[in-house]
NUMI-616694 format. One record per atom (N, C-alpha, C): x, y, z; residue in one letter. Coordinates in steps of 0.001 Angstrom, whole numbers, plus 500000, padded with zeros to 6 digits. Layout:
BEGIN
XYZA ...
***
This chain:
BEGIN
501107499339500062M 500177500080499902M 500989501234500186M 500799502066499065A 501571503613499320A 501309504583499992A 501754505010500196A 501573506554501262A 501222507323500388A 499845507784500851Y 499978509503500638Y 500662510866500537Y 500825511625499903T 501698512194500308T 501010513799500028T 499920514014498534T 499669515596498983T 498346514523498030T 497162515697498314I 495295515027498085I 494709516732497601I 494197516616496385E 494016518060495937E 492200517818496962E 492166518622497788L 490891519138498466L 489710519161497512L 489724520128496520A 488754520595495535A 487652519221495387A 488557517719495040R 488086516482494340R 487255516113495688R 487438516462497042I 487296515678498241I 485827516184498430I 486166518030498630A 485097518463499136A 484945519630497975A 483737519556497396P 484074520520495952P 483104521497496421P 482305521344496991S 481336522974497332S 481219522748499025S 480647524420498940P 480541524562500375P 479503523756501458P 479830522984502516G 478829521916502986G 479304520646503112G 480123520176501588D 480592519089501807D 481788518458502415D 481406517244502787G 482573516970503413G 483107514955503129G 484193514616503387R 484816513675503627R 485122512860504388R 485663511484504914R 486550510943505453R 487025510106505082R 488165510004504728L 489547508709503998L 489944508354505096L 489916507222504539E 490724505830505329E 492465505913504527E 493379505796504682L 494867506156503935L 495117505403504783L 497037505523504200A 498503504763504666A 498874506940504992A 499929506528506015L 500400507692506073L 501916507429506246L 502633508271505686D 504527507662506229D 504661509042507093D 504648509405508409P 505310510460508971P 506843510766508839P 507264509068508639G 508734509504508352G 509064509926509617G 510740509710510161G 511555509899511154G 511771511000511765G 512144510932512912V 512375512435513532V 513750512071514271V 514552513358513738V 515902513473514510V 515542514601515815V 516394514031516731L 516255515100518232L 517565514723518815L 518524515786519014G 519739515616519449G 520891514401518701G 520368514376517905G 521803512994516925G 520713512233517032G 520037511989517309H 519034510324517895H 517849510457516892H 517402509148516204T 516460509560514793T 515453508528516128T 514346508898515783Y 513466508285516344Y 512153507794515389Y 511720506680514981E 510715506502513900E 509644505297514541E 508100506049513557I 507204505772514158I 507359503993513016I 506583502943514311S 506117501592513686S 504843501274513890S 504396501364512624P 505139500703511535P 505452501862510807P 505916501708509786P 506380503115509150P 505417503711508170P 504635502773507203L 503155503000506634L 501595502917508443L 501829503965508488V 500631504281509560V 498936504039508652V 498172503327509259N 496501503710509021N 496125504875509883N 495634505779508577G 495158507211509073G 493845507613508626G 493383508276509179R 492028508813508716R 492092510688508432R 491837511064507486L 491560512223507396L 489949512744507119L 489617513812507834E 488490514343507709E 488754515532506698E 488122515810505506V 487817517607504927V 486599517748504603V 486238519338505637S 484570519852505356S 485535520441504333S 484458521061504307R 484444522612503116R 483172523706503679R 483994524455503646T 483143525649504264T 483071526470503526T 482453527611503909A 482106528442503033A 483567529236502219A 484582529658502978A 485565530366502674A 487163529219502930A 486760528183502900G 487653527007502860G 487903526169503405G 488663525436503837Y 488402523736504242Y 488540523566506342Y 487513522522506615A 488555522406507518A 488877520711507675A 489669521330508674L 490637519119508063L 490940518886509744L 491120517475509510R 491298516575510790R 491936515086510305R 492874515245511007L 494014514334510291L 494474512932511803L 494248512175511848A 494488511233513012A 494785509553512605A 496121509369513521F 496691508435513214F 497443508000514498F 497347506315514495A 498019505769516053A 499354504835515021A 500619504491516344G 501266503892516095G 502287503675517219G 503809503722517330E 504535503417518082E 505727503786517951E 505725504244518838I 507260505607518763I 508824504335519100I 509620504439517993A 510958503443518986A 512233504206518638A 513458504650519299G 514508505492519509G 514962505172520941G 516133505475520777P 517067505952521631P 516519506289523220P 516249505783524634C 515913506218525784C 516848507722526070C 516231508656526659M 517146509696526661M 517595510018527679M 517415509133528568R 518464509114529512R 519590508194529130R 519060506325529173C 520614506051529077C 521270505323527264C 520169505884526454L 520447505308525183L 519788503659525049L 519570503610525903A 519286501748525522A 517722501988524663A 517482500765523702E 516168501097523242E 514882501557523993E 514339502313523342A 512750502344523920A 511787502589523200A 510371502268523932R 509298502356522690R 508064502608523205R 506850503645523157A 505975504447523359A 505044504461522328A 503969503759522609P 502579503893521960P 502049505385521931P 501482505938520797L 501501506992520140L 499859507287519493L 499319508229519891E 498254508750519307E 497958510354519084E 498204510153518020V 498670511749516789V 496589512293516629V 496553513183516831E 495312513650516121E 495385515581515766E 495229516279514789S 495750517159514464S 494228518132513764S 494409519164514020R 493286519899513176R 493878521138512483R 493299521246511565E 494011522943510530E 492660522837509885E 492944524168509833V 491902525117509044V 492620526088507512V 491851526274506621D 492616526911505910D 491560527491504781D 491114529144504979Q 490163530190504971Q 491374530636503473Q 491274530913502186P 492480531648501764P 492373532913501208P 491060533336501266G 490679534420501357G 491219535628502032G 491757535341502875T 492247536315505069T 493270536491505101T 493405537373505625D 494955537687505867D 495321536899507033D 494625536653507989D 494836536281509382D 495691534824508782D 497116534764509508E 497782533360510097E 497106532500510375E 496380532836511239E 496017531855511968E 494545530771511207E 494285531540510433L 493157530514509737L 493838530715508247L 495234530624507893R 495831529872506556R 496247528551507101R 496569527380506275S 496929526667507142S 498379526163506118S 499251526143506946P 500792525970506302P 500814524737504986P 500322523918505386Y 499989522300504868Y 499599522902503447Y 498280523758502790V 497281523453501668V 498265524844500917V 498185524305499825T 498965525644498515T 498211525268497526T 497469526515497203E 496794526267495692E 495751525114495853E 494589524648496839G 493909523733497031G 494891522264497302G 496283522056497356E 496907521094497602E 497242520844498918E 496630519394499292L 497129519190501269L 498548518914500740L 499298519186501730D 500585518320501860D 500256517653503188D 499954516038502959L 500138515343504118L 501155515170504362L 502339514770504088G 503297514020504963G 503972514894505731G 503704515899505070A 504774517473505729A 503348517383507201A 502353517545506985W 501277517448508228W 501270516707509058W 501173514997508548A 501726514220509790A 502830513835510024A 503707514500509505H 505199514544509742H 505190515843511486H 504829516834511464D 505023517790512098D 503918517465513532D 502522516764512929A 501439516393514307A 502479515425514793A 503220514309513932L 503765513628515085L 505154514221516096L 505932514810515578V 506447515499516339V 505723516177517694V 505049516527517436L 504271517465518775L 503370516380519437L 503336515230519051A 502754514414519860A 503829513485520643A 504598513574520182M 505699512586520721M 506205513161522469M 506430511924523328P 506786512476524415P 507620512926524722P 507467514128526088Q 508655514922526381Q 510093514255526546Q 509477513147527230R 510943511928527650R 510220510665527143R 511451510075526021L 510744508758525563L 511925507685526427L 511927507102527372L 512360506401528268L 512399504725527867L 513632504298528505C 513077502746528372C 512219502368529452C 512577502428530135R 511250502057531441R 510830503800531881R 509941503456533068P 509967504351533637P 510899505201534775P 510859504179535455D 512309504522536531D 513997504363535873D 514166504650534605C 514873504546533939C 516149505662535106C 517324505325535669A 518223505832536504A 519489506546535515A 519792506301534227G 520039506801533462G 521998506524533140G 522746507445532746L 524132506775532714L 524641507812533845L 526358506849533852C 526454507814535084C 527646508831534548C 527517510131535510A 528406510954534113A 529867510954533916A 530479509756535140V 531517509884535019V 532095508832534331V 531925507290534328C 531912506950533657C 531289506221532417C 530331506630532221G 529171506756531197G 528482505075531307G 529241504355532305K 527992503044532440K 526459503642533017K 525682502600532659S 524196502609532830S 523873502081534351S 523805503284534825L 522968503024536339L 521950501952536521L 521484501483535303N 520054500219535388N 520644499021535693N 522123498943535803D 522332497178535454D 523084497128537119D 523192498309538378V 523468498136539311V 522840498431540322V 523079497631541642E 522565497982542488E 522396499670543065E 521159499943543556P 521389501811544174P 522611501868545048P 523325502205544969G 524788502936545652G 525901502132545711G 525636501200544885A 526814500594544343A 527766501078543354A 527047501967542952H 528467502362542191H 528689504075542213H 530097503793542353D 530582505232543412D 531385505745542822D 532118506367542421H 533956507408542158H 533965507964543158H 535229507366544252P 535511508338544965P 536347509659544276P 536183510694545375R 537035511626544673R 538193512111545800R 539004512785544556D 540473513038545280D 540011514621545878D 540352514923547230P 539997516071547907P 540281517264547394P 539504518078547600D 539491519918546919D 540596519844547796D 542298520321546650P 543270521007547441P 542904522223548163P 542086522930548026R 541794524305548184R 541992524151550000R 540908522785550559W 540851522872552139W 542096521838552700W 543312522117551979A 544589521351552659A 544810521584553877A 545458522686554107K 545305523550555269K 544628523287556650K 543464523156555624L 541815522595557552L 542259521326557320L 542520520508556583R 542590519108557170R 543721518501557975R 544919519512557704E 545904519681558377E 546105519583560104E 545248520575560104L 544581520970561241L 544457519653562362L 543239518853561793Q 542950517672562510Q 543797516713563667Q 
***
């Protein structure tokens, strides 16, 4: 099944009051954050597009679900999380108000790929973790703190030389 990238809106809802719901395959693509790539699984997700023609333009709604996968944001181990995406857009071409103009609609064509990608980015969790209690990496040696007992991983530090004279008083 091929993914839709652009859709001609006038074919779906040609006159004011018309509307349609389409079930289609979407490819939102990957997301690069902090030099790491996060992918949605499956790569082609089943999505729903609702298009309603208004008197001055279109009201649009996009929804899809999948699973986001990539490195844990604390320890870099593989992490996965379910993801549900829902996004709405309005496009009224005859207005100067930017709030009523969709950046995904150009001359009556909806850029579905760009909209799905941006909606995916906005729906991603703030922190994608391998597990809720992920302890992260040791700041000194880089070892995963998930693999050690609490308090068992320690790096003794040399005493601060600025306090040497005070230590001599003991």
